[in-house]
mmCIF file of the N, C-alpha and C atoms, coordinates in Angstrom:
data_MODEL
# 
_entry.id   MODEL 
# 
loop_
_atom_site.group_PDB 
_atom_site.id 
_atom_site.type_symbol 
_atom_site.label_atom_id 
_atom_site.label_alt_id 
_atom_site.label_comp_id 
_atom_site.label_asym_id 
_atom_site.label_entity_id 
_atom_site.label_seq_id 
_atom_site.pdbx_PDB_ins_code 
_atom_site.Cartn_x 
_atom_site.Cartn_y 
_atom_site.Cartn_z 
_atom_site.occupancy 
_atom_site.B_iso_or_equiv 
_atom_site.pdbx_formal_charge 
_atom_site.auth_seq_id 
_atom_site.auth_comp_id 
_atom_site.auth_asym_id 
_atom_site.auth_atom_id 
_atom_site.pdbx_PDB_model_num 
ATOM 1   N N  . UNK A 1 1  ? 67.089 29.868 -0.009  1.00 0.00 ? 1  UNK A N  1 
ATOM 2   C CA . UNK A 1 1  ? 67.124 28.738 0.890   1.00 0.00 ? 1  UNK A CA 1 
ATOM 3   C C  . UNK A 1 1  ? 66.208 29.034 2.071   1.00 0.00 ? 1  UNK A C  1 
ATOM 4   N N  . UNK A 1 2  ? 65.513 28.032 2.527   1.00 0.00 ? 2  UNK A N  1 
ATOM 5   C CA . UNK A 1 2  ? 64.560 28.189 3.622   1.00 0.00 ? 2  UNK A CA 1 
ATOM 6   C C  . UNK A 1 2  ? 65.273 28.334 4.962   1.00 0.00 ? 2  UNK A C  1 
ATOM 7   N N  . UNK A 1 3  ? 64.625 29.015 5.870   1.00 0.00 ? 3  UNK A N  1 
ATOM 8   C CA . UNK A 1 3  ? 65.128 29.159 7.235   1.00 0.00 ? 3  UNK A CA 1 
ATOM 9   C C  . UNK A 1 3  ? 64.091 28.575 8.185   1.00 0.00 ? 3  UNK A C  1 
ATOM 10  N N  . UNK A 1 4  ? 64.561 27.955 9.255   1.00 0.00 ? 4  UNK A N  1 
ATOM 11  C CA . UNK A 1 4  ? 63.690 27.322 10.228  1.00 0.00 ? 4  UNK A CA 1 
ATOM 12  C C  . UNK A 1 4  ? 64.060 27.828 11.613  1.00 0.00 ? 4  UNK A C  1 
ATOM 13  N N  . UNK A 1 5  ? 63.053 28.123 12.419  1.00 0.00 ? 5  UNK A N  1 
ATOM 14  C CA . UNK A 1 5  ? 63.268 28.496 13.805  1.00 0.00 ? 5  UNK A CA 1 
ATOM 15  C C  . UNK A 1 5  ? 62.710 27.397 14.687  1.00 0.00 ? 5  UNK A C  1 
ATOM 16  N N  . UNK A 1 6  ? 63.485 26.955 15.650  1.00 0.00 ? 6  UNK A N  1 
ATOM 17  C CA . UNK A 1 6  ? 63.031 25.914 16.570  1.00 0.00 ? 6  UNK A CA 1 
ATOM 18  C C  . UNK A 1 6  ? 62.826 26.562 17.925  1.00 0.00 ? 6  UNK A C  1 
ATOM 19  N N  . UNK A 1 7  ? 61.594 26.546 18.373  1.00 0.00 ? 7  UNK A N  1 
ATOM 20  C CA . UNK A 1 7  ? 61.263 27.154 19.665  1.00 0.00 ? 7  UNK A CA 1 
ATOM 21  C C  . UNK A 1 7  ? 61.118 26.068 20.725  1.00 0.00 ? 7  UNK A C  1 
ATOM 22  N N  . UNK A 1 8  ? 61.270 26.482 21.970  1.00 0.00 ? 8  UNK A N  1 
ATOM 23  C CA . UNK A 1 8  ? 61.048 25.618 23.136  1.00 0.00 ? 8  UNK A CA 1 
ATOM 24  C C  . UNK A 1 8  ? 61.936 24.381 23.150  1.00 0.00 ? 8  UNK A C  1 
ATOM 25  N N  . UNK A 1 9  ? 63.157 24.495 22.658  1.00 0.00 ? 9  UNK A N  1 
ATOM 26  C CA . UNK A 1 9  ? 64.123 23.411 22.725  1.00 0.00 ? 9  UNK A CA 1 
ATOM 27  C C  . UNK A 1 9  ? 64.707 23.414 24.133  1.00 0.00 ? 9  UNK A C  1 
ATOM 28  N N  . UNK A 1 10 ? 64.726 22.269 24.762  1.00 0.00 ? 10 UNK A N  1 
ATOM 29  C CA . UNK A 1 10 ? 65.233 22.213 26.138  1.00 0.00 ? 10 UNK A CA 1 
ATOM 30  C C  . UNK A 1 10 ? 66.721 22.538 26.166  1.00 0.00 ? 10 UNK A C  1 
ATOM 31  N N  . UNK A 1 11 ? 67.169 23.024 27.316  1.00 0.00 ? 11 UNK A N  1 
ATOM 32  C CA . UNK A 1 11 ? 68.592 23.338 27.486  1.00 0.00 ? 11 UNK A CA 1 
ATOM 33  C C  . UNK A 1 11 ? 69.443 22.087 27.319  1.00 0.00 ? 11 UNK A C  1 
ATOM 34  N N  . UNK A 1 12 ? 68.930 20.960 27.785  1.00 0.00 ? 12 UNK A N  1 
ATOM 35  C CA . UNK A 1 12 ? 69.668 19.700 27.675  1.00 0.00 ? 12 UNK A CA 1 
ATOM 36  C C  . UNK A 1 12 ? 69.866 19.320 26.203  1.00 0.00 ? 12 UNK A C  1 
ATOM 37  N N  . UNK A 1 13 ? 68.807 19.455 25.420  1.00 0.00 ? 13 UNK A N  1 
ATOM 38  C CA . UNK A 1 13 ? 68.906 19.122 23.997  1.00 0.00 ? 13 UNK A CA 1 
ATOM 39  C C  . UNK A 1 13 ? 69.861 20.079 23.294  1.00 0.00 ? 13 UNK A C  1 
ATOM 40  N N  . UNK A 1 14 ? 69.791 21.360 23.625  1.00 0.00 ? 14 UNK A N  1 
ATOM 41  C CA . UNK A 1 14 ? 70.679 22.344 23.001  1.00 0.00 ? 14 UNK A CA 1 
ATOM 42  C C  . UNK A 1 14 ? 72.135 22.052 23.363  1.00 0.00 ? 14 UNK A C  1 
ATOM 43  N N  . UNK A 1 15 ? 72.377 21.715 24.615  1.00 0.00 ? 15 UNK A N  1 
ATOM 44  C CA . UNK A 1 15 ? 73.732 21.387 25.059  1.00 0.00 ? 15 UNK A CA 1 
ATOM 45  C C  . UNK A 1 15 ? 74.227 20.132 24.329  1.00 0.00 ? 15 UNK A C  1 
ATOM 46  N N  . UNK A 1 16 ? 73.366 19.125 24.206  1.00 0.00 ? 16 UNK A N  1 
ATOM 47  C CA . UNK A 1 16 ? 73.748 17.886 23.516  1.00 0.00 ? 16 UNK A CA 1 
ATOM 48  C C  . UNK A 1 16 ? 74.054 18.160 22.048  1.00 0.00 ? 16 UNK A C  1 
ATOM 49  N N  . UNK A 1 17 ? 73.290 19.048 21.424  1.00 0.00 ? 17 UNK A N  1 
ATOM 50  C CA . UNK A 1 17 ? 73.563 19.423 20.033  1.00 0.00 ? 17 UNK A CA 1 
ATOM 51  C C  . UNK A 1 17 ? 74.925 20.079 19.898  1.00 0.00 ? 17 UNK A C  1 
ATOM 52  N N  . UNK A 1 18 ? 75.241 20.959 20.846  1.00 0.00 ? 18 UNK A N  1 
ATOM 53  C CA . UNK A 1 18 ? 76.529 21.641 20.798  1.00 0.00 ? 18 UNK A CA 1 
ATOM 54  C C  . UNK A 1 18 ? 77.684 20.655 20.964  1.00 0.00 ? 18 UNK A C  1 
ATOM 55  N N  . UNK A 1 19 ? 77.515 19.687 21.859  1.00 0.00 ? 19 UNK A N  1 
ATOM 56  C CA . UNK A 1 19 ? 78.554 18.666 22.063  1.00 0.00 ? 19 UNK A CA 1 
ATOM 57  C C  . UNK A 1 19 ? 78.700 17.820 20.809  1.00 0.00 ? 19 UNK A C  1 
ATOM 58  N N  . UNK A 1 20 ? 77.567 17.388 20.264  1.00 0.00 ? 20 UNK A N  1 
ATOM 59  C CA . UNK A 1 20 ? 77.600 16.559 19.045  1.00 0.00 ? 20 UNK A CA 1 
ATOM 60  C C  . UNK A 1 20 ? 78.244 17.318 17.885  1.00 0.00 ? 20 UNK A C  1 
ATOM 61  N N  . UNK A 1 21 ? 77.926 18.603 17.762  1.00 0.00 ? 21 UNK A N  1 
ATOM 62  C CA . UNK A 1 21 ? 78.519 19.429 16.709  1.00 0.00 ? 21 UNK A CA 1 
ATOM 63  C C  . UNK A 1 21 ? 80.026 19.520 16.884  1.00 0.00 ? 21 UNK A C  1 
ATOM 64  N N  . UNK A 1 22 ? 80.464 19.697 18.102  1.00 0.00 ? 22 UNK A N  1 
ATOM 65  C CA . UNK A 1 22 ? 81.901 19.782 18.366  1.00 0.00 ? 22 UNK A CA 1 
ATOM 66  C C  . UNK A 1 22 ? 82.592 18.464 18.022  1.00 0.00 ? 22 UNK A C  1 
ATOM 67  N N  . UNK A 1 23 ? 81.942 17.345 18.297  1.00 0.00 ? 23 UNK A N  1 
ATOM 68  C CA . UNK A 1 23 ? 82.514 16.032 17.973  1.00 0.00 ? 23 UNK A CA 1 
ATOM 69  C C  . UNK A 1 23 ? 82.670 15.849 16.467  1.00 0.00 ? 23 UNK A C  1 
ATOM 70  N N  . UNK A 1 24 ? 81.790 16.479 15.689  1.00 0.00 ? 24 UNK A N  1 
ATOM 71  C CA . UNK A 1 24 ? 81.855 16.367 14.228  1.00 0.00 ? 24 UNK A CA 1 
ATOM 72  C C  . UNK A 1 24 ? 82.560 17.564 13.583  1.00 0.00 ? 24 UNK A C  1 
ATOM 73  N N  . UNK A 1 25 ? 83.162 18.415 14.413  1.00 0.00 ? 25 UNK A N  1 
ATOM 74  C CA . UNK A 1 25 ? 83.870 19.604 13.919  1.00 0.00 ? 25 UNK A CA 1 
ATOM 75  C C  . UNK A 1 25 ? 82.980 20.493 13.056  1.00 0.00 ? 25 UNK A C  1 
ATOM 76  N N  . UNK A 1 26 ? 81.746 20.705 13.531  1.00 0.00 ? 26 UNK A N  1 
ATOM 77  C CA . UNK A 1 26 ? 80.799 21.559 12.825  1.00 0.00 ? 26 UNK A CA 1 
ATOM 78  C C  . UNK A 1 26 ? 80.208 22.567 13.797  1.00 0.00 ? 26 UNK A C  1 
ATOM 79  N N  . UNK A 1 27 ? 79.579 23.585 13.232  1.00 0.00 ? 27 UNK A N  1 
ATOM 80  C CA . UNK A 1 27 ? 78.817 24.513 14.062  1.00 0.00 ? 27 UNK A CA 1 
ATOM 81  C C  . UNK A 1 27 ? 77.532 23.819 14.490  1.00 0.00 ? 27 UNK A C  1 
ATOM 82  N N  . UNK A 1 28 ? 76.895 24.360 15.504  1.00 0.00 ? 28 UNK A N  1 
ATOM 83  C CA . UNK A 1 28 ? 75.624 23.793 15.962  1.00 0.00 ? 28 UNK A CA 1 
ATOM 84  C C  . UNK A 1 28 ? 74.589 23.848 14.838  1.00 0.00 ? 28 UNK A C  1 
ATOM 85  N N  . UNK A 1 29 ? 74.575 24.934 14.103  1.00 0.00 ? 29 UNK A N  1 
ATOM 86  C CA . UNK A 1 29 ? 73.631 25.069 12.986  1.00 0.00 ? 29 UNK A CA 1 
ATOM 87  C C  . UNK A 1 29 ? 73.896 24.024 11.912  1.00 0.00 ? 29 UNK A C  1 
ATOM 88  N N  . UNK A 1 30 ? 75.165 23.809 11.575  1.00 0.00 ? 30 UNK A N  1 
ATOM 89  C CA . UNK A 1 30 ? 75.512 22.799 10.568  1.00 0.00 ? 30 UNK A CA 1 
ATOM 90  C C  . UNK A 1 30 ? 75.136 21.406 11.051  1.00 0.00 ? 30 UNK A C  1 
ATOM 91  N N  . UNK A 1 31 ? 75.293 21.165 12.337  1.00 0.00 ? 31 UNK A N  1 
ATOM 92  C CA . UNK A 1 31 ? 74.922 19.859 12.898  1.00 0.00 ? 31 UNK A CA 1 
ATOM 93  C C  . UNK A 1 31 ? 73.418 19.641 12.795  1.00 0.00 ? 31 UNK A C  1 
ATOM 94  N N  . UNK A 1 32 ? 72.639 20.670 13.100  1.00 0.00 ? 32 UNK A N  1 
ATOM 95  C CA . UNK A 1 32 ? 71.179 20.547 12.977  1.00 0.00 ? 32 UNK A CA 1 
ATOM 96  C C  . UNK A 1 32 ? 70.778 20.287 11.539  1.00 0.00 ? 32 UNK A C  1 
ATOM 97  N N  . UNK A 1 33 ? 71.436 20.951 10.589  1.00 0.00 ? 33 UNK A N  1 
ATOM 98  C CA . UNK A 1 33 ? 71.137 20.704 9.173   1.00 0.00 ? 33 UNK A CA 1 
ATOM 99  C C  . UNK A 1 33 ? 71.432 19.261 8.817   1.00 0.00 ? 33 UNK A C  1 
ATOM 100 N N  . UNK A 1 34 ? 72.568 18.752 9.284   1.00 0.00 ? 34 UNK A N  1 
ATOM 101 C CA . UNK A 1 34 ? 72.947 17.370 8.980   1.00 0.00 ? 34 UNK A CA 1 
ATOM 102 C C  . UNK A 1 34 ? 71.941 16.387 9.575   1.00 0.00 ? 34 UNK A C  1 
ATOM 103 N N  . UNK A 1 35 ? 71.497 16.638 10.794  1.00 0.00 ? 35 UNK A N  1 
ATOM 104 C CA . UNK A 1 35 ? 70.516 15.759 11.443  1.00 0.00 ? 35 UNK A CA 1 
ATOM 105 C C  . UNK A 1 35 ? 69.202 15.772 10.674  1.00 0.00 ? 35 UNK A C  1 
ATOM 106 N N  . UNK A 1 36 ? 68.742 16.955 10.300  1.00 0.00 ? 36 UNK A N  1 
ATOM 107 C CA . UNK A 1 36 ? 67.477 17.051 9.562   1.00 0.00 ? 36 UNK A CA 1 
ATOM 108 C C  . UNK A 1 36 ? 67.576 16.399 8.189   1.00 0.00 ? 36 UNK A C  1 
ATOM 109 N N  . UNK A 1 37 ? 68.678 16.629 7.486   1.00 0.00 ? 37 UNK A N  1 
ATOM 110 C CA . UNK A 1 37 ? 68.854 15.998 6.163   1.00 0.00 ? 37 UNK A CA 1 
ATOM 111 C C  . UNK A 1 37 ? 68.837 14.483 6.277   1.00 0.00 ? 37 UNK A C  1 
ATOM 112 N N  . UNK A 1 38 ? 69.541 13.943 7.270   1.00 0.00 ? 38 UNK A N  1 
ATOM 113 C CA . UNK A 1 38 ? 69.586 12.486 7.449   1.00 0.00 ? 38 UNK A CA 1 
ATOM 114 C C  . UNK A 1 38 ? 68.211 11.931 7.800   1.00 0.00 ? 38 UNK A C  1 
ATOM 115 N N  . UNK A 1 39 ? 67.424 12.710 8.536   1.00 0.00 ? 39 UNK A N  1 
ATOM 116 C CA . UNK A 1 39 ? 66.101 12.238 8.948   1.00 0.00 ? 39 UNK A CA 1 
ATOM 117 C C  . UNK A 1 39 ? 65.118 12.212 7.790   1.00 0.00 ? 39 UNK A C  1 
ATOM 118 N N  . UNK A 1 40 ? 65.164 13.206 6.933   1.00 0.00 ? 40 UNK A N  1 
ATOM 119 C CA . UNK A 1 40 ? 64.161 13.285 5.866   1.00 0.00 ? 40 UNK A CA 1 
ATOM 120 C C  . UNK A 1 40 ? 64.644 12.726 4.541   1.00 0.00 ? 40 UNK A C  1 
ATOM 121 N N  . UNK A 1 41 ? 65.935 12.541 4.399   1.00 0.00 ? 41 UNK A N  1 
ATOM 122 C CA . UNK A 1 41 ? 66.481 11.984 3.152   1.00 0.00 ? 41 UNK A CA 1 
ATOM 123 C C  . UNK A 1 41 ? 67.487 10.890 3.467   1.00 0.00 ? 41 UNK A C  1 
ATOM 124 N N  . UNK A 1 42 ? 67.037 9.763  4.046   1.00 0.00 ? 42 UNK A N  1 
ATOM 125 C CA . UNK A 1 42 ? 67.968 8.697  4.406   1.00 0.00 ? 42 UNK A CA 1 
ATOM 126 C C  . UNK A 1 42 ? 68.634 8.088  3.176   1.00 0.00 ? 42 UNK A C  1 
ATOM 127 N N  . UNK A 1 43 ? 69.836 7.554  3.374   1.00 0.00 ? 43 UNK A N  1 
ATOM 128 C CA . UNK A 1 43 ? 70.597 6.996  2.251   1.00 0.00 ? 43 UNK A CA 1 
ATOM 129 C C  . UNK A 1 43 ? 69.879 5.839  1.571   1.00 0.00 ? 43 UNK A C  1 
ATOM 130 N N  . UNK A 1 44 ? 69.167 5.030  2.348   1.00 0.00 ? 44 UNK A N  1 
ATOM 131 C CA . UNK A 1 44 ? 68.517 3.851  1.797   1.00 0.00 ? 44 UNK A CA 1 
ATOM 132 C C  . UNK A 1 44 ? 67.143 4.107  1.220   1.00 0.00 ? 44 UNK A C  1 
ATOM 133 N N  . UNK A 1 45 ? 66.787 5.369  1.000   1.00 0.00 ? 45 UNK A N  1 
ATOM 134 C CA . UNK A 1 45 ? 65.437 5.659  0.517   1.00 0.00 ? 45 UNK A CA 1 
ATOM 135 C C  . UNK A 1 45 ? 65.261 5.176  -0.924  1.00 0.00 ? 45 UNK A C  1 
ATOM 136 N N  . UNK A 1 46 ? 64.027 4.880  -1.252  1.00 0.00 ? 46 UNK A N  1 
ATOM 137 C CA . UNK A 1 46 ? 63.713 4.440  -2.603  1.00 0.00 ? 46 UNK A CA 1 
ATOM 138 C C  . UNK A 1 46 ? 63.720 5.635  -3.538  1.00 0.00 ? 46 UNK A C  1 
ATOM 139 N N  . UNK A 1 47 ? 64.489 5.525  -4.568  1.00 0.00 ? 47 UNK A N  1 
ATOM 140 C CA . UNK A 1 47 ? 64.515 6.559  -5.596  1.00 0.00 ? 47 UNK A CA 1 
ATOM 141 C C  . UNK A 1 47 ? 63.778 6.000  -6.805  1.00 0.00 ? 47 UNK A C  1 
ATOM 142 N N  . UNK A 1 48 ? 62.665 6.625  -7.126  1.00 0.00 ? 48 UNK A N  1 
ATOM 143 C CA . UNK A 1 48 ? 61.766 6.098  -8.144  1.00 0.00 ? 48 UNK A CA 1 
ATOM 144 C C  . UNK A 1 48 ? 62.456 5.925  -9.488  1.00 0.00 ? 48 UNK A C  1 
ATOM 145 N N  . UNK A 1 49 ? 63.201 6.929  -9.938  1.00 0.00 ? 49 UNK A N  1 
ATOM 146 C CA . UNK A 1 49 ? 63.877 6.833  -11.233 1.00 0.00 ? 49 UNK A CA 1 
ATOM 147 C C  . UNK A 1 49 ? 64.867 5.684  -11.275 1.00 0.00 ? 49 UNK A C  1 
ATOM 148 N N  . UNK A 1 50 ? 65.620 5.513  -10.205 1.00 0.00 ? 50 UNK A N  1 
ATOM 149 C CA . UNK A 1 50 ? 66.589 4.423  -10.128 1.00 0.00 ? 50 UNK A CA 1 
ATOM 150 C C  . UNK A 1 50 ? 65.878 3.079  -10.144 1.00 0.00 ? 50 UNK A C  1 
ATOM 151 N N  . UNK A 1 51 ? 64.776 2.973  -9.382  1.00 0.00 ? 51 UNK A N  1 
ATOM 152 C CA . UNK A 1 51 ? 64.032 1.719  -9.329  1.00 0.00 ? 51 UNK A CA 1 
ATOM 153 C C  . UNK A 1 51 ? 63.459 1.360  -10.696 1.00 0.00 ? 51 UNK A C  1 
ATOM 154 N N  . UNK A 1 52 ? 62.890 2.331  -11.389 1.00 0.00 ? 52 UNK A N  1 
ATOM 155 C CA . UNK A 1 52 ? 62.330 2.072  -12.716 1.00 0.00 ? 52 UNK A CA 1 
ATOM 156 C C  . UNK A 1 52 ? 63.417 1.686  -13.714 1.00 0.00 ? 52 UNK A C  1 
ATOM 157 N N  . UNK A 1 53 ? 64.550 2.346  -13.626 1.00 0.00 ? 53 UNK A N  1 
ATOM 158 C CA . UNK A 1 53 ? 65.660 2.035  -14.515 1.00 0.00 ? 53 UNK A CA 1 
ATOM 159 C C  . UNK A 1 53 ? 66.148 0.600  -14.298 1.00 0.00 ? 53 UNK A C  1 
ATOM 160 N N  . UNK A 1 54 ? 66.285 0.202  -13.032 1.00 0.00 ? 54 UNK A N  1 
ATOM 161 C CA . UNK A 1 54 ? 66.720 -1.164 -12.729 1.00 0.00 ? 54 UNK A CA 1 
ATOM 162 C C  . UNK A 1 54 ? 65.708 -2.196 -13.213 1.00 0.00 ? 54 UNK A C  1 
ATOM 163 N N  . UNK A 1 55 ? 64.413 -1.898 -13.021 1.00 0.00 ? 55 UNK A N  1 
ATOM 164 C CA . UNK A 1 55 ? 63.375 -2.822 -13.478 1.00 0.00 ? 55 UNK A CA 1 
ATOM 165 C C  . UNK A 1 55 ? 63.409 -2.989 -14.985 1.00 0.00 ? 55 UNK A C  1 
ATOM 166 N N  . UNK A 1 56 ? 63.576 -1.875 -15.711 1.00 0.00 ? 56 UNK A N  1 
ATOM 167 C CA . UNK A 1 56 ? 63.591 -1.974 -17.175 1.00 0.00 ? 56 UNK A CA 1 
ATOM 168 C C  . UNK A 1 56 ? 64.816 -2.726 -17.662 1.00 0.00 ? 56 UNK A C  1 
ATOM 169 N N  . UNK A 1 57 ? 65.939 -2.566 -16.968 1.00 0.00 ? 57 UNK A N  1 
ATOM 170 C CA . UNK A 1 57 ? 67.142 -3.312 -17.343 1.00 0.00 ? 57 UNK A CA 1 
ATOM 171 C C  . UNK A 1 57 ? 66.948 -4.806 -17.129 1.00 0.00 ? 57 UNK A C  1 
ATOM 172 N N  . UNK A 1 58 ? 66.276 -5.159 -16.019 1.00 0.00 ? 58 UNK A N  1 
ATOM 173 C CA . UNK A 1 58 ? 66.060 -6.576 -15.709 1.00 0.00 ? 58 UNK A CA 1 
ATOM 174 C C  . UNK A 1 58 ? 65.205 -7.254 -16.768 1.00 0.00 ? 58 UNK A C  1 
ATOM 175 N N  . UNK A 1 59 ? 64.197 -6.550 -17.304 1.00 0.00 ? 59 UNK A N  1 
ATOM 176 C CA . UNK A 1 59 ? 63.326 -7.181 -18.296 1.00 0.00 ? 59 UNK A CA 1 
ATOM 177 C C  . UNK A 1 59 ? 63.832 -6.984 -19.720 1.00 0.00 ? 59 UNK A C  1 
ATOM 178 N N  . UNK A 1 60 ? 64.937 -6.246 -19.864 1.00 0.00 ? 60 UNK A N  1 
ATOM 179 C CA . UNK A 1 60 ? 65.539 -6.078 -21.179 1.00 0.00 ? 60 UNK A CA 1 
ATOM 180 C C  . UNK A 1 60 ? 64.927 -4.977 -22.026 1.00 0.00 ? 60 UNK A C  1 
ATOM 181 N N  . UNK A 1 61 ? 64.261 -4.017 -21.403 1.00 0.00 ? 61 UNK A N  1 
ATOM 182 C CA . UNK A 1 61 ? 63.658 -2.910 -22.129 1.00 0.00 ? 61 UNK A CA 1 
ATOM 183 C C  . UNK A 1 61 ? 64.753 -2.014 -22.708 1.00 0.00 ? 61 UNK A C  1 
ATOM 184 N N  . UNK A 1 62 ? 64.606 -1.651 -23.974 1.00 0.00 ? 62 UNK A N  1 
ATOM 185 C CA . UNK A 1 62 ? 65.600 -0.801 -24.636 1.00 0.00 ? 62 UNK A CA 1 
ATOM 186 C C  . UNK A 1 62 ? 64.971 0.532  -25.020 1.00 0.00 ? 62 UNK A C  1 
ATOM 187 N N  . UNK A 1 63 ? 65.804 1.457  -25.447 1.00 0.00 ? 63 UNK A N  1 
ATOM 188 C CA . UNK A 1 63 ? 65.304 2.747  -25.930 1.00 0.00 ? 63 UNK A CA 1 
ATOM 189 C C  . UNK A 1 63 ? 64.377 2.557  -27.125 1.00 0.00 ? 63 UNK A C  1 
ATOM 190 N N  . UNK A 1 64 ? 64.689 1.573  -27.965 1.00 0.00 ? 64 UNK A N  1 
ATOM 191 C CA . UNK A 1 64 ? 63.845 1.303  -29.129 1.00 0.00 ? 64 UNK A CA 1 
ATOM 192 C C  . UNK A 1 64 ? 62.438 0.880  -28.688 1.00 0.00 ? 64 UNK A C  1 
ATOM 193 N N  . UNK A 1 65 ? 62.357 0.111  -27.608 1.00 0.00 ? 65 UNK A N  1 
ATOM 194 C CA . UNK A 1 65 ? 61.050 -0.297 -27.088 1.00 0.00 ? 65 UNK A CA 1 
ATOM 195 C C  . UNK A 1 65 ? 60.249 0.908  -26.617 1.00 0.00 ? 65 UNK A C  1 
ATOM 196 N N  . UNK A 1 66 ? 60.903 1.812  -25.921 1.00 0.00 ? 66 UNK A N  1 
ATOM 197 C CA . UNK A 1 66 ? 60.231 3.005  -25.428 1.00 0.00 ? 66 UNK A CA 1 
ATOM 198 C C  . UNK A 1 66 ? 59.773 3.867  -26.601 1.00 0.00 ? 66 UNK A C  1 
ATOM 199 N N  . UNK A 1 67 ? 60.616 4.012  -27.614 1.00 0.00 ? 67 UNK A N  1 
ATOM 200 C CA . UNK A 1 67 ? 60.248 4.796  -28.798 1.00 0.00 ? 67 UNK A CA 1 
ATOM 201 C C  . UNK A 1 67 ? 59.051 4.169  -29.508 1.00 0.00 ? 67 UNK A C  1 
ATOM 202 N N  . UNK A 1 68 ? 58.993 2.841  -29.568 1.00 0.00 ? 68 UNK A N  1 
ATOM 203 C CA . UNK A 1 68 ? 57.863 2.163  -30.206 1.00 0.00 ? 68 UNK A CA 1 
ATOM 204 C C  . UNK A 1 68 ? 56.573 2.420  -29.427 1.00 0.00 ? 68 UNK A C  1 
ATOM 205 N N  . UNK A 1 69 ? 56.664 2.428  -28.106 1.00 0.00 ? 69 UNK A N  1 
ATOM 206 C CA . UNK A 1 69 ? 55.485 2.723  -27.290 1.00 0.00 ? 69 UNK A CA 1 
ATOM 207 C C  . UNK A 1 69 ? 55.013 4.148  -27.524 1.00 0.00 ? 69 UNK A C  1 
ATOM 208 N N  . UNK A 1 70 ? 55.948 5.077  -27.591 1.00 0.00 ? 70 UNK A N  1 
ATOM 209 C CA . UNK A 1 70 ? 55.585 6.475  -27.823 1.00 0.00 ? 70 UNK A CA 1 
ATOM 210 C C  . UNK A 1 70 ? 54.992 6.665  -29.214 1.00 0.00 ? 70 UNK A C  1 
ATOM 211 N N  . UNK A 1 71 ? 55.512 5.962  -30.212 1.00 0.00 ? 71 UNK A N  1 
ATOM 212 C CA . UNK A 1 71 ? 55.017 6.070  -31.582 1.00 0.00 ? 71 UNK A CA 1 
ATOM 213 C C  . UNK A 1 71 ? 53.589 5.547  -31.682 1.00 0.00 ? 71 UNK A C  1 
ATOM 214 N N  . UNK A 1 72 ? 53.296 4.450  -30.971 1.00 0.00 ? 72 UNK A N  1 
ATOM 215 C CA . UNK A 1 72 ? 51.976 3.835  -31.049 1.00 0.00 ? 72 UNK A CA 1 
ATOM 216 C C  . UNK A 1 72 ? 50.912 4.569  -30.247 1.00 0.00 ? 72 UNK A C  1 
ATOM 217 N N  . UNK A 1 73 ? 51.338 5.456  -29.385 1.00 0.00 ? 73 UNK A N  1 
ATOM 218 C CA . UNK A 1 73 ? 50.380 6.181  -28.547 1.00 0.00 ? 73 UNK A CA 1 
ATOM 219 C C  . UNK A 1 73 ? 49.699 7.275  -29.359 1.00 0.00 ? 73 UNK A C  1 
ATOM 220 N N  . UNK A 1 74 ? 48.411 7.419  -29.168 1.00 0.00 ? 74 UNK A N  1 
ATOM 221 C CA . UNK A 1 74 ? 47.668 8.462  -29.864 1.00 0.00 ? 74 UNK A CA 1 
ATOM 222 C C  . UNK A 1 74 ? 48.030 9.847  -29.347 1.00 0.00 ? 74 UNK A C  1 
ATOM 223 N N  . UNK A 1 75 ? 47.775 10.856 -30.178 1.00 0.00 ? 75 UNK A N  1 
ATOM 224 C CA . UNK A 1 75 ? 48.093 12.226 -29.770 1.00 0.00 ? 75 UNK A CA 1 
ATOM 225 C C  . UNK A 1 75 ? 46.893 12.931 -29.174 1.00 0.00 ? 75 UNK A C  1 
ATOM 226 N N  . UNK A 1 76 ? 45.707 12.328 -29.316 1.00 0.00 ? 76 UNK A N  1 
ATOM 227 C CA . UNK A 1 76 ? 44.505 12.914 -28.755 1.00 0.00 ? 76 UNK A CA 1 
ATOM 228 C C  . UNK A 1 76 ? 44.462 12.677 -27.254 1.00 0.00 ? 76 UNK A C  1 
ATOM 229 N N  . UNK A 1 77 ? 44.011 13.662 -26.484 1.00 0.00 ? 77 UNK A N  1 
ATOM 230 C CA . UNK A 1 77 ? 43.900 13.440 -25.041 1.00 0.00 ? 77 UNK A CA 1 
ATOM 231 C C  . UNK A 1 77 ? 42.899 12.325 -24.728 1.00 0.00 ? 77 UNK A C  1 
ATOM 232 N N  . UNK A 1 78 ? 43.118 11.639 -23.646 1.00 0.00 ? 78 UNK A N  1 
ATOM 233 C CA . UNK A 1 78 ? 42.226 10.555 -23.253 1.00 0.00 ? 78 UNK A CA 1 
ATOM 234 C C  . UNK A 1 78 ? 40.867 11.126 -22.849 1.00 0.00 ? 78 UNK A C  1 
ATOM 235 N N  . UNK A 1 79 ? 39.831 10.354 -23.105 1.00 0.00 ? 79 UNK A N  1 
ATOM 236 C CA . UNK A 1 79 ? 38.488 10.734 -22.696 1.00 0.00 ? 79 UNK A CA 1 
ATOM 237 C C  . UNK A 1 79 ? 38.350 10.489 -21.203 1.00 0.00 ? 79 UNK A C  1 
ATOM 238 N N  . UNK A 1 80 ? 37.721 11.410 -20.483 1.00 0.00 ? 80 UNK A N  1 
ATOM 239 C CA . UNK A 1 80 ? 37.533 11.188 -19.047 1.00 0.00 ? 80 UNK A CA 1 
ATOM 240 C C  . UNK A 1 80 ? 36.574 10.026 -18.798 1.00 0.00 ? 80 UNK A C  1 
ATOM 241 N N  . UNK A 1 81 ? 36.745 9.364  -17.673 1.00 0.00 ? 81 UNK A N  1 
ATOM 242 C CA . UNK A 1 81 ? 35.877 8.250  -17.316 1.00 0.00 ? 81 UNK A CA 1 
ATOM 243 C C  . UNK A 1 81 ? 34.491 8.783  -16.971 1.00 0.00 ? 81 UNK A C  1 
ATOM 244 N N  . UNK A 1 82 ? 33.485 7.966  -17.266 1.00 0.00 ? 82 UNK A N  1 
ATOM 245 C CA . UNK A 1 82 ? 32.108 8.343  -16.935 1.00 0.00 ? 82 UNK A CA 1 
ATOM 246 C C  . UNK A 1 82 ? 31.573 7.324  -15.921 1.00 0.00 ? 82 UNK A C  1 
ATOM 247 N N  . UNK A 1 83 ? 30.995 7.835  -14.862 1.00 0.00 ? 83 UNK A N  1 
ATOM 248 C CA . UNK A 1 83 ? 30.414 6.983  -13.841 1.00 0.00 ? 83 UNK A CA 1 
ATOM 249 C C  . UNK A 1 83 ? 28.902 7.165  -13.875 1.00 0.00 ? 83 UNK A C  1 
ATOM 250 N N  . UNK A 1 84 ? 28.247 6.377  -14.690 1.00 0.00 ? 84 UNK A N  1 
ATOM 251 C CA . UNK A 1 84 ? 26.798 6.513  -14.848 1.00 0.00 ? 84 UNK A CA 1 
ATOM 252 C C  . UNK A 1 84 ? 26.084 5.291  -14.325 1.00 0.00 ? 84 UNK A C  1 
# 
């Protein structure tokens, strides 16, 4: 697991973190982890797999359709594009 060091944090911010952690019954470190997780992984974020699954359900795509696409696809690698 990665470790992060935060330098030059103001005393006011550190004190506020400690108060917030106490309000949530967590350590200051656990509170910082929770804040960072919420900032970089918000609940409403778009999840690509979920979005694709919902789209395929809406249009009625089935496993048989996907298998047919895979069967019809060639096994040779695609030729690179030429810009001449």
